[in-house]
mmCIF file of the N, C-alpha and C atoms, coordinates in Angstrom:
data_MODEL
# 
_entry.id   MODEL 
# 
loop_
_atom_site.group_PDB 
_atom_site.id 
_atom_site.type_symbol 
_atom_site.label_atom_id 
_atom_site.label_alt_id 
_atom_site.label_comp_id 
_atom_site.label_asym_id 
_atom_site.label_entity_id 
_atom_site.label_seq_id 
_atom_site.pdbx_PDB_ins_code 
_atom_site.Cartn_x 
_atom_site.Cartn_y 
_atom_site.Cartn_z 
_atom_site.occupancy 
_atom_site.B_iso_or_equiv 
_atom_site.pdbx_formal_charge 
_atom_site.auth_seq_id 
_atom_site.auth_comp_id 
_atom_site.auth_asym_id 
_atom_site.auth_atom_id 
_atom_site.pdbx_PDB_model_num 
ATOM 1   N N  . UNK A 1 1  ? -8.703  -5.989  -25.833 1.00 0.00 ? 1  UNK A N  1 
ATOM 2   C CA . UNK A 1 1  ? -9.072  -6.515  -24.530 1.00 0.00 ? 1  UNK A CA 1 
ATOM 3   C C  . UNK A 1 1  ? -7.795  -6.798  -23.742 1.00 0.00 ? 1  UNK A C  1 
ATOM 4   N N  . UNK A 1 2  ? -7.779  -6.396  -22.486 1.00 0.00 ? 2  UNK A N  1 
ATOM 5   C CA . UNK A 1 2  ? -6.603  -6.510  -21.648 1.00 0.00 ? 2  UNK A CA 1 
ATOM 6   C C  . UNK A 1 2  ? -6.118  -7.945  -21.507 1.00 0.00 ? 2  UNK A C  1 
ATOM 7   N N  . UNK A 1 3  ? -7.026  -8.870  -21.244 1.00 0.00 ? 3  UNK A N  1 
ATOM 8   C CA . UNK A 1 3  ? -6.640  -10.254 -21.020 1.00 0.00 ? 3  UNK A CA 1 
ATOM 9   C C  . UNK A 1 3  ? -5.900  -10.861 -22.209 1.00 0.00 ? 3  UNK A C  1 
ATOM 10  N N  . UNK A 1 4  ? -6.221  -10.434 -23.399 1.00 0.00 ? 4  UNK A N  1 
ATOM 11  C CA . UNK A 1 4  ? -5.581  -10.970 -24.599 1.00 0.00 ? 4  UNK A CA 1 
ATOM 12  C C  . UNK A 1 4  ? -4.126  -10.549 -24.694 1.00 0.00 ? 4  UNK A C  1 
ATOM 13  N N  . UNK A 1 5  ? -3.734  -9.501  -23.992 1.00 0.00 ? 5  UNK A N  1 
ATOM 14  C CA . UNK A 1 5  ? -2.371  -8.993  -24.060 1.00 0.00 ? 5  UNK A CA 1 
ATOM 15  C C  . UNK A 1 5  ? -1.495  -9.504  -22.929 1.00 0.00 ? 5  UNK A C  1 
ATOM 16  N N  . UNK A 1 6  ? -2.049  -10.310 -22.046 1.00 0.00 ? 6  UNK A N  1 
ATOM 17  C CA . UNK A 1 6  ? -1.308  -10.811 -20.892 1.00 0.00 ? 6  UNK A CA 1 
ATOM 18  C C  . UNK A 1 6  ? -0.920  -12.272 -21.074 1.00 0.00 ? 6  UNK A C  1 
ATOM 19  N N  . UNK A 1 7  ? 0.136   -12.670 -20.383 1.00 0.00 ? 7  UNK A N  1 
ATOM 20  C CA . UNK A 1 7  ? 0.501   -14.084 -20.345 1.00 0.00 ? 7  UNK A CA 1 
ATOM 21  C C  . UNK A 1 7  ? -0.568  -14.821 -19.543 1.00 0.00 ? 7  UNK A C  1 
ATOM 22  N N  . UNK A 1 8  ? -0.671  -16.130 -19.697 1.00 0.00 ? 8  UNK A N  1 
ATOM 23  C CA . UNK A 1 8  ? -1.682  -16.871 -18.922 1.00 0.00 ? 8  UNK A CA 1 
ATOM 24  C C  . UNK A 1 8  ? -1.554  -16.667 -17.409 1.00 0.00 ? 8  UNK A C  1 
ATOM 25  N N  . UNK A 1 9  ? -0.327  -16.660 -16.912 1.00 0.00 ? 9  UNK A N  1 
ATOM 26  C CA . UNK A 1 9  ? -0.168  -16.494 -15.461 1.00 0.00 ? 9  UNK A CA 1 
ATOM 27  C C  . UNK A 1 9  ? -0.537  -15.080 -15.020 1.00 0.00 ? 9  UNK A C  1 
ATOM 28  N N  . UNK A 1 10 ? -0.198  -14.074 -15.818 1.00 0.00 ? 10 UNK A N  1 
ATOM 29  C CA . UNK A 1 10 ? -0.555  -12.699 -15.474 1.00 0.00 ? 10 UNK A CA 1 
ATOM 30  C C  . UNK A 1 10 ? -2.068  -12.495 -15.562 1.00 0.00 ? 10 UNK A C  1 
ATOM 31  N N  . UNK A 1 11 ? -2.692  -13.107 -16.547 1.00 0.00 ? 11 UNK A N  1 
ATOM 32  C CA . UNK A 1 11 ? -4.142  -13.011 -16.692 1.00 0.00 ? 11 UNK A CA 1 
ATOM 33  C C  . UNK A 1 11 ? -4.838  -13.618 -15.469 1.00 0.00 ? 11 UNK A C  1 
ATOM 34  N N  . UNK A 1 12 ? -4.356  -14.751 -15.030 1.00 0.00 ? 12 UNK A N  1 
ATOM 35  C CA . UNK A 1 12 ? -4.946  -15.396 -13.860 1.00 0.00 ? 12 UNK A CA 1 
ATOM 36  C C  . UNK A 1 12 ? -4.751  -14.540 -12.613 1.00 0.00 ? 12 UNK A C  1 
ATOM 37  N N  . UNK A 1 13 ? -3.550  -13.974 -12.447 1.00 0.00 ? 13 UNK A N  1 
ATOM 38  C CA . UNK A 1 13 ? -3.293  -13.134 -11.281 1.00 0.00 ? 13 UNK A CA 1 
ATOM 39  C C  . UNK A 1 13 ? -4.146  -11.870 -11.325 1.00 0.00 ? 13 UNK A C  1 
ATOM 40  N N  . UNK A 1 14 ? -4.292  -11.276 -12.490 1.00 0.00 ? 14 UNK A N  1 
ATOM 41  C CA . UNK A 1 14 ? -5.127  -10.081 -12.636 1.00 0.00 ? 14 UNK A CA 1 
ATOM 42  C C  . UNK A 1 14 ? -6.559  -10.374 -12.186 1.00 0.00 ? 14 UNK A C  1 
ATOM 43  N N  . UNK A 1 15 ? -7.117  -11.460 -12.679 1.00 0.00 ? 15 UNK A N  1 
ATOM 44  C CA . UNK A 1 15 ? -8.490  -11.827 -12.299 1.00 0.00 ? 15 UNK A CA 1 
ATOM 45  C C  . UNK A 1 15 ? -8.587  -12.199 -10.824 1.00 0.00 ? 15 UNK A C  1 
ATOM 46  N N  . UNK A 1 16 ? -7.556  -12.846 -10.290 1.00 0.00 ? 16 UNK A N  1 
ATOM 47  C CA . UNK A 1 16 ? -7.519  -13.208 -8.873  1.00 0.00 ? 16 UNK A CA 1 
ATOM 48  C C  . UNK A 1 16 ? -7.526  -11.944 -8.020  1.00 0.00 ? 16 UNK A C  1 
ATOM 49  N N  . UNK A 1 17 ? -6.696  -10.976 -8.397  1.00 0.00 ? 17 UNK A N  1 
ATOM 50  C CA . UNK A 1 17 ? -6.623  -9.730  -7.629  1.00 0.00 ? 17 UNK A CA 1 
ATOM 51  C C  . UNK A 1 17 ? -7.920  -8.930  -7.743  1.00 0.00 ? 17 UNK A C  1 
ATOM 52  N N  . UNK A 1 18 ? -8.497  -8.890  -8.928  1.00 0.00 ? 18 UNK A N  1 
ATOM 53  C CA . UNK A 1 18 ? -9.739  -8.139  -9.105  1.00 0.00 ? 18 UNK A CA 1 
ATOM 54  C C  . UNK A 1 18 ? -10.875 -8.765  -8.295  1.00 0.00 ? 18 UNK A C  1 
ATOM 55  N N  . UNK A 1 19 ? -10.872 -10.083 -8.198  1.00 0.00 ? 19 UNK A N  1 
ATOM 56  C CA . UNK A 1 19 ? -11.893 -10.764 -7.405  1.00 0.00 ? 19 UNK A CA 1 
ATOM 57  C C  . UNK A 1 19 ? -11.752 -10.513 -5.915  1.00 0.00 ? 19 UNK A C  1 
ATOM 58  N N  . UNK A 1 20 ? -10.553 -10.208 -5.478  1.00 0.00 ? 20 UNK A N  1 
ATOM 59  C CA . UNK A 1 20 ? -10.305 -9.953  -4.054  1.00 0.00 ? 20 UNK A CA 1 
ATOM 60  C C  . UNK A 1 20 ? -10.359 -8.475  -3.695  1.00 0.00 ? 20 UNK A C  1 
ATOM 61  N N  . UNK A 1 21 ? -10.363 -7.604  -4.688  1.00 0.00 ? 21 UNK A N  1 
ATOM 62  C CA . UNK A 1 21 ? -10.217 -6.173  -4.426  1.00 0.00 ? 21 UNK A CA 1 
ATOM 63  C C  . UNK A 1 21 ? -11.479 -5.513  -3.888  1.00 0.00 ? 21 UNK A C  1 
ATOM 64  N N  . UNK A 1 22 ? -12.642 -6.016  -4.241  1.00 0.00 ? 22 UNK A N  1 
ATOM 65  C CA . UNK A 1 22 ? -13.918 -5.445  -3.811  1.00 0.00 ? 22 UNK A CA 1 
ATOM 66  C C  . UNK A 1 22 ? -13.987 -3.951  -4.153  1.00 0.00 ? 22 UNK A C  1 
ATOM 67  N N  . UNK A 1 23 ? -13.426 -3.575  -5.291  1.00 0.00 ? 23 UNK A N  1 
ATOM 68  C CA . UNK A 1 23 ? -13.473 -2.191  -5.747  1.00 0.00 ? 23 UNK A CA 1 
ATOM 69  C C  . UNK A 1 23 ? -12.459 -1.273  -5.095  1.00 0.00 ? 23 UNK A C  1 
ATOM 70  N N  . UNK A 1 24 ? -11.593 -1.816  -4.272  1.00 0.00 ? 24 UNK A N  1 
ATOM 71  C CA . UNK A 1 24 ? -10.584 -1.021  -3.572  1.00 0.00 ? 24 UNK A CA 1 
ATOM 72  C C  . UNK A 1 24 ? -9.386  -0.793  -4.477  1.00 0.00 ? 24 UNK A C  1 
ATOM 73  N N  . UNK A 1 25 ? -9.130  0.434   -4.860  1.00 0.00 ? 25 UNK A N  1 
ATOM 74  C CA . UNK A 1 25 ? -8.016  0.748   -5.753  1.00 0.00 ? 25 UNK A CA 1 
ATOM 75  C C  . UNK A 1 25 ? -6.677  0.651   -5.050  1.00 0.00 ? 25 UNK A C  1 
ATOM 76  N N  . UNK A 1 26 ? -6.666  0.631   -3.726  1.00 0.00 ? 26 UNK A N  1 
ATOM 77  C CA . UNK A 1 26 ? -5.417  0.562   -2.967  1.00 0.00 ? 26 UNK A CA 1 
ATOM 78  C C  . UNK A 1 26 ? -5.147  -0.851  -2.444  1.00 0.00 ? 26 UNK A C  1 
ATOM 79  N N  . UNK A 1 27 ? -5.774  -1.835  -3.019  1.00 0.00 ? 27 UNK A N  1 
ATOM 80  C CA . UNK A 1 27 ? -5.628  -3.210  -2.580  1.00 0.00 ? 27 UNK A CA 1 
ATOM 81  C C  . UNK A 1 27 ? -4.189  -3.698  -2.741  1.00 0.00 ? 27 UNK A C  1 
ATOM 82  N N  . UNK A 1 28 ? -3.730  -4.470  -1.779  1.00 0.00 ? 28 UNK A N  1 
ATOM 83  C CA . UNK A 1 28 ? -2.403  -5.074  -1.856  1.00 0.00 ? 28 UNK A CA 1 
ATOM 84  C C  . UNK A 1 28 ? -2.571  -6.583  -1.819  1.00 0.00 ? 28 UNK A C  1 
ATOM 85  N N  . UNK A 1 29 ? -1.747  -7.265  -2.591  1.00 0.00 ? 29 UNK A N  1 
ATOM 86  C CA . UNK A 1 29 ? -1.816  -8.726  -2.640  1.00 0.00 ? 29 UNK A CA 1 
ATOM 87  C C  . UNK A 1 29 ? -0.449  -9.300  -2.318  1.00 0.00 ? 29 UNK A C  1 
ATOM 88  N N  . UNK A 1 30 ? -0.440  -10.387 -1.632  1.00 0.00 ? 30 UNK A N  1 
ATOM 89  C CA . UNK A 1 30 ? 0.794   -11.077 -1.294  1.00 0.00 ? 30 UNK A CA 1 
ATOM 90  C C  . UNK A 1 30 ? 1.026   -12.171 -2.330  1.00 0.00 ? 30 UNK A C  1 
ATOM 91  N N  . UNK A 1 31 ? 2.182   -12.159 -2.945  1.00 0.00 ? 31 UNK A N  1 
ATOM 92  C CA . UNK A 1 31 ? 2.499   -13.133 -3.981  1.00 0.00 ? 31 UNK A CA 1 
ATOM 93  C C  . UNK A 1 31 ? 2.411   -14.565 -3.454  1.00 0.00 ? 31 UNK A C  1 
ATOM 94  N N  . UNK A 1 32 ? 2.749   -14.770 -2.204  1.00 0.00 ? 32 UNK A N  1 
ATOM 95  C CA . UNK A 1 32 ? 2.663   -16.118 -1.639  1.00 0.00 ? 32 UNK A CA 1 
ATOM 96  C C  . UNK A 1 32 ? 1.222   -16.610 -1.564  1.00 0.00 ? 32 UNK A C  1 
ATOM 97  N N  . UNK A 1 33 ? 0.278   -15.712 -1.314  1.00 0.00 ? 33 UNK A N  1 
ATOM 98  C CA . UNK A 1 33 ? -1.133  -16.105 -1.312  1.00 0.00 ? 33 UNK A CA 1 
ATOM 99  C C  . UNK A 1 33 ? -1.550  -16.576 -2.704  1.00 0.00 ? 33 UNK A C  1 
ATOM 100 N N  . UNK A 1 34 ? -1.107  -15.846 -3.722  1.00 0.00 ? 34 UNK A N  1 
ATOM 101 C CA . UNK A 1 34 ? -1.435  -16.220 -5.091  1.00 0.00 ? 34 UNK A CA 1 
ATOM 102 C C  . UNK A 1 34 ? -0.791  -17.559 -5.457  1.00 0.00 ? 34 UNK A C  1 
ATOM 103 N N  . UNK A 1 35 ? 0.461   -17.741 -5.083  1.00 0.00 ? 35 UNK A N  1 
ATOM 104 C CA . UNK A 1 35 ? 1.140   -19.003 -5.375  1.00 0.00 ? 35 UNK A CA 1 
ATOM 105 C C  . UNK A 1 35 ? 0.456   -20.171 -4.668  1.00 0.00 ? 35 UNK A C  1 
ATOM 106 N N  . UNK A 1 36 ? 0.039   -19.974 -3.439  1.00 0.00 ? 36 UNK A N  1 
ATOM 107 C CA . UNK A 1 36 ? -0.667  -21.035 -2.710  1.00 0.00 ? 36 UNK A CA 1 
ATOM 108 C C  . UNK A 1 36 ? -1.997  -21.353 -3.379  1.00 0.00 ? 36 UNK A C  1 
ATOM 109 N N  . UNK A 1 37 ? -2.706  -20.321 -3.810  1.00 0.00 ? 37 UNK A N  1 
ATOM 110 C CA . UNK A 1 37 ? -3.994  -20.515 -4.472  1.00 0.00 ? 37 UNK A CA 1 
ATOM 111 C C  . UNK A 1 37 ? -3.829  -21.286 -5.775  1.00 0.00 ? 37 UNK A C  1 
ATOM 112 N N  . UNK A 1 38 ? -2.849  -20.911 -6.600  1.00 0.00 ? 38 UNK A N  1 
ATOM 113 C CA . UNK A 1 38 ? -2.656  -21.625 -7.858  1.00 0.00 ? 38 UNK A CA 1 
ATOM 114 C C  . UNK A 1 38 ? -2.109  -23.025 -7.622  1.00 0.00 ? 38 UNK A C  1 
ATOM 115 N N  . UNK A 1 39 ? -1.343  -23.198 -6.557  1.00 0.00 ? 39 UNK A N  1 
ATOM 116 C CA . UNK A 1 39 ? -0.795  -24.507 -6.242  1.00 0.00 ? 39 UNK A CA 1 
ATOM 117 C C  . UNK A 1 39 ? -1.852  -25.528 -5.859  1.00 0.00 ? 39 UNK A C  1 
ATOM 118 N N  . UNK A 1 40 ? -3.037  -25.061 -5.509  1.00 0.00 ? 40 UNK A N  1 
ATOM 119 C CA . UNK A 1 40 ? -4.115  -25.975 -5.134  1.00 0.00 ? 40 UNK A CA 1 
ATOM 120 C C  . UNK A 1 40 ? -4.639  -26.756 -6.330  1.00 0.00 ? 40 UNK A C  1 
ATOM 121 N N  . UNK A 1 41 ? -4.548  -26.195 -7.527  1.00 0.00 ? 41 UNK A N  1 
ATOM 122 C CA . UNK A 1 41 ? -5.102  -26.895 -8.687  1.00 0.00 ? 41 UNK A CA 1 
ATOM 123 C C  . UNK A 1 41 ? -4.114  -27.065 -9.840  1.00 0.00 ? 41 UNK A C  1 
ATOM 124 N N  . UNK A 1 42 ? -2.916  -26.569 -9.690  1.00 0.00 ? 42 UNK A N  1 
ATOM 125 C CA . UNK A 1 42 ? -1.891  -26.778 -10.712 1.00 0.00 ? 42 UNK A CA 1 
ATOM 126 C C  . UNK A 1 42 ? -0.807  -27.657 -10.121 1.00 0.00 ? 42 UNK A C  1 
ATOM 127 N N  . UNK A 1 43 ? -0.145  -28.414 -10.961 1.00 0.00 ? 43 UNK A N  1 
ATOM 128 C CA . UNK A 1 43 ? 0.947   -29.251 -10.479 1.00 0.00 ? 43 UNK A CA 1 
ATOM 129 C C  . UNK A 1 43 ? 2.058   -28.393 -9.891  1.00 0.00 ? 43 UNK A C  1 
ATOM 130 N N  . UNK A 1 44 ? 2.308   -27.262 -10.525 1.00 0.00 ? 44 UNK A N  1 
ATOM 131 C CA . UNK A 1 44 ? 3.330   -26.333 -10.057 1.00 0.00 ? 44 UNK A CA 1 
ATOM 132 C C  . UNK A 1 44 ? 2.708   -24.939 -9.970  1.00 0.00 ? 44 UNK A C  1 
ATOM 133 N N  . UNK A 1 45 ? 2.849   -24.304 -8.823  1.00 0.00 ? 45 UNK A N  1 
ATOM 134 C CA . UNK A 1 45 ? 2.278   -22.969 -8.644  1.00 0.00 ? 45 UNK A CA 1 
ATOM 135 C C  . UNK A 1 45 ? 2.986   -21.969 -9.543  1.00 0.00 ? 45 UNK A C  1 
ATOM 136 N N  . UNK A 1 46 ? 2.256   -20.944 -9.948  1.00 0.00 ? 46 UNK A N  1 
ATOM 137 C CA . UNK A 1 46 ? 2.854   -19.892 -10.764 1.00 0.00 ? 46 UNK A CA 1 
ATOM 138 C C  . UNK A 1 46 ? 3.922   -19.160 -9.971  1.00 0.00 ? 46 UNK A C  1 
ATOM 139 N N  . UNK A 1 47 ? 4.926   -18.715 -10.665 1.00 0.00 ? 47 UNK A N  1 
ATOM 140 C CA . UNK A 1 47 ? 6.015   -17.982 -10.029 1.00 0.00 ? 47 UNK A CA 1 
ATOM 141 C C  . UNK A 1 47 ? 5.763   -16.487 -10.103 1.00 0.00 ? 47 UNK A C  1 
ATOM 142 N N  . UNK A 1 48 ? 6.795   -15.718 -9.910  1.00 0.00 ? 48 UNK A N  1 
ATOM 143 C CA . UNK A 1 48 ? 6.668   -14.267 -9.913  1.00 0.00 ? 48 UNK A CA 1 
ATOM 144 C C  . UNK A 1 48 ? 6.465   -13.689 -11.311 1.00 0.00 ? 48 UNK A C  1 
ATOM 145 N N  . UNK A 1 49 ? 6.423   -14.531 -12.335 1.00 0.00 ? 49 UNK A N  1 
ATOM 146 C CA . UNK A 1 49 ? 6.234   -14.029 -13.705 1.00 0.00 ? 49 UNK A CA 1 
ATOM 147 C C  . UNK A 1 49 ? 4.951   -13.222 -13.833 1.00 0.00 ? 49 UNK A C  1 
ATOM 148 N N  . UNK A 1 50 ? 3.918   -13.619 -13.132 1.00 0.00 ? 50 UNK A N  1 
ATOM 149 C CA . UNK A 1 50 ? 2.643   -12.906 -13.210 1.00 0.00 ? 50 UNK A CA 1 
ATOM 150 C C  . UNK A 1 50 ? 2.775   -11.500 -12.647 1.00 0.00 ? 50 UNK A C  1 
ATOM 151 N N  . UNK A 1 51 ? 3.362   -11.386 -11.475 1.00 0.00 ? 51 UNK A N  1 
ATOM 152 C CA . UNK A 1 51 ? 3.527   -10.072 -10.848 1.00 0.00 ? 51 UNK A CA 1 
ATOM 153 C C  . UNK A 1 51 ? 4.432   -9.183  -11.690 1.00 0.00 ? 51 UNK A C  1 
ATOM 154 N N  . UNK A 1 52 ? 5.493   -9.747  -12.209 1.00 0.00 ? 52 UNK A N  1 
ATOM 155 C CA . UNK A 1 52 ? 6.422   -8.978  -13.044 1.00 0.00 ? 52 UNK A CA 1 
ATOM 156 C C  . UNK A 1 52 ? 5.717   -8.449  -14.290 1.00 0.00 ? 52 UNK A C  1 
ATOM 157 N N  . UNK A 1 53 ? 4.923   -9.282  -14.942 1.00 0.00 ? 53 UNK A N  1 
ATOM 158 C CA . UNK A 1 53 ? 4.198   -8.859  -16.146 1.00 0.00 ? 53 UNK A CA 1 
ATOM 159 C C  . UNK A 1 53 ? 3.222   -7.733  -15.833 1.00 0.00 ? 53 UNK A C  1 
ATOM 160 N N  . UNK A 1 54 ? 2.493   -7.849  -14.736 1.00 0.00 ? 54 UNK A N  1 
ATOM 161 C CA . UNK A 1 54 ? 1.527   -6.819  -14.368 1.00 0.00 ? 54 UNK A CA 1 
ATOM 162 C C  . UNK A 1 54 ? 2.212   -5.503  -14.008 1.00 0.00 ? 54 UNK A C  1 
ATOM 163 N N  . UNK A 1 55 ? 3.376   -5.590  -13.366 1.00 0.00 ? 55 UNK A N  1 
ATOM 164 C CA . UNK A 1 55 ? 4.125   -4.364  -13.054 1.00 0.00 ? 55 UNK A CA 1 
ATOM 165 C C  . UNK A 1 55 ? 4.705   -3.736  -14.318 1.00 0.00 ? 55 UNK A C  1 
ATOM 166 N N  . UNK A 1 56 ? 5.270   -4.561  -15.211 1.00 0.00 ? 56 UNK A N  1 
ATOM 167 C CA . UNK A 1 56 ? 5.863   -4.048  -16.445 1.00 0.00 ? 56 UNK A CA 1 
ATOM 168 C C  . UNK A 1 56 ? 4.838   -3.347  -17.323 1.00 0.00 ? 56 UNK A C  1 
ATOM 169 N N  . UNK A 1 57 ? 3.638   -3.853  -17.348 1.00 0.00 ? 57 UNK A N  1 
ATOM 170 C CA . UNK A 1 57 ? 2.574   -3.250  -18.160 1.00 0.00 ? 57 UNK A CA 1 
ATOM 171 C C  . UNK A 1 57 ? 1.824   -2.153  -17.409 1.00 0.00 ? 57 UNK A C  1 
ATOM 172 N N  . UNK A 1 58 ? 2.320   -1.856  -16.217 1.00 0.00 ? 58 UNK A N  1 
ATOM 173 C CA . UNK A 1 58 ? 1.775   -0.786  -15.375 1.00 0.00 ? 58 UNK A CA 1 
ATOM 174 C C  . UNK A 1 58 ? 0.293   -0.971  -15.066 1.00 0.00 ? 58 UNK A C  1 
ATOM 175 N N  . UNK A 1 59 ? -0.105  -2.232  -14.908 1.00 0.00 ? 59 UNK A N  1 
ATOM 176 C CA . UNK A 1 59 ? -1.479  -2.543  -14.517 1.00 0.00 ? 59 UNK A CA 1 
ATOM 177 C C  . UNK A 1 59 ? -1.600  -2.429  -13.000 1.00 0.00 ? 59 UNK A C  1 
ATOM 178 N N  . UNK A 1 60 ? -0.577  -2.902  -12.300 1.00 0.00 ? 60 UNK A N  1 
ATOM 179 C CA . UNK A 1 60 ? -0.481  -2.760  -10.856 1.00 0.00 ? 60 UNK A CA 1 
ATOM 180 C C  . UNK A 1 60 ? 0.900   -2.241  -10.538 1.00 0.00 ? 60 UNK A C  1 
ATOM 181 N N  . UNK A 1 61 ? 1.011   -1.484  -9.473  1.00 0.00 ? 61 UNK A N  1 
ATOM 182 C CA . UNK A 1 61 ? 2.312   -0.979  -9.057  1.00 0.00 ? 61 UNK A CA 1 
ATOM 183 C C  . UNK A 1 61 ? 3.065   -2.055  -8.285  1.00 0.00 ? 61 UNK A C  1 
ATOM 184 N N  . UNK A 1 62 ? 4.349   -1.816  -8.106  1.00 0.00 ? 62 UNK A N  1 
ATOM 185 C CA . UNK A 1 62 ? 5.162   -2.758  -7.342  1.00 0.00 ? 62 UNK A CA 1 
ATOM 186 C C  . UNK A 1 62 ? 4.659   -2.866  -5.911  1.00 0.00 ? 62 UNK A C  1 
ATOM 187 N N  . UNK A 1 63 ? 4.115   -1.791  -5.392  1.00 0.00 ? 63 UNK A N  1 
ATOM 188 C CA . UNK A 1 63 ? 3.604   -1.812  -4.016  1.00 0.00 ? 63 UNK A CA 1 
ATOM 189 C C  . UNK A 1 63 ? 2.351   -2.660  -3.884  1.00 0.00 ? 63 UNK A C  1 
ATOM 190 N N  . UNK A 1 64 ? 1.595   -2.818  -4.977  1.00 0.00 ? 64 UNK A N  1 
ATOM 191 C CA . UNK A 1 64 ? 0.356   -3.571  -4.922  1.00 0.00 ? 64 UNK A CA 1 
ATOM 192 C C  . UNK A 1 64 ? 0.599   -5.068  -4.838  1.00 0.00 ? 64 UNK A C  1 
ATOM 193 N N  . UNK A 1 65 ? 1.718   -5.521  -5.401  1.00 0.00 ? 65 UNK A N  1 
ATOM 194 C CA . UNK A 1 65 ? 2.035   -6.947  -5.420  1.00 0.00 ? 65 UNK A CA 1 
ATOM 195 C C  . UNK A 1 65 ? 3.379   -7.122  -4.740  1.00 0.00 ? 65 UNK A C  1 
ATOM 196 N N  . UNK A 1 66 ? 3.369   -7.724  -3.567  1.00 0.00 ? 66 UNK A N  1 
ATOM 197 C CA . UNK A 1 66 ? 4.628   -7.892  -2.846  1.00 0.00 ? 66 UNK A CA 1 
ATOM 198 C C  . UNK A 1 66 ? 4.949   -9.364  -2.663  1.00 0.00 ? 66 UNK A C  1 
ATOM 199 N N  . UNK A 1 67 ? 6.221   -9.653  -2.656  1.00 0.00 ? 67 UNK A N  1 
ATOM 200 C CA . UNK A 1 67 ? 6.687   -11.007 -2.385  1.00 0.00 ? 67 UNK A CA 1 
ATOM 201 C C  . UNK A 1 67 ? 7.208   -11.032 -0.951  1.00 0.00 ? 67 UNK A C  1 
ATOM 202 N N  . UNK A 1 68 ? 6.756   -11.997 -0.194  1.00 0.00 ? 68 UNK A N  1 
ATOM 203 C CA . UNK A 1 68 ? 7.230   -12.101 1.193   1.00 0.00 ? 68 UNK A CA 1 
ATOM 204 C C  . UNK A 1 68 ? 7.875   -13.443 1.395   1.00 0.00 ? 68 UNK A C  1 
# 
C-alpha cells in the first residue's frame, strides 16, 4: 500500500492533493496552501519534506508541487 511507504507528512500531502484533484491528472498544488492547511490544526505546519518525498518517489512531478 502506497501510504505505508510514505512519511507522515508526505502521506498527508498525498491525500490532500488527491482530495483537491477531482480526477485531474494535471493538477498543480501550491506548497504554501498545504502549509497553511496543516498549520490550522498542527502546532507547526509541515515543511517541504512532504513535497520532496513525493517528488523523490515519483508520485508527483516537480511541476505538480511548487513552492511560492
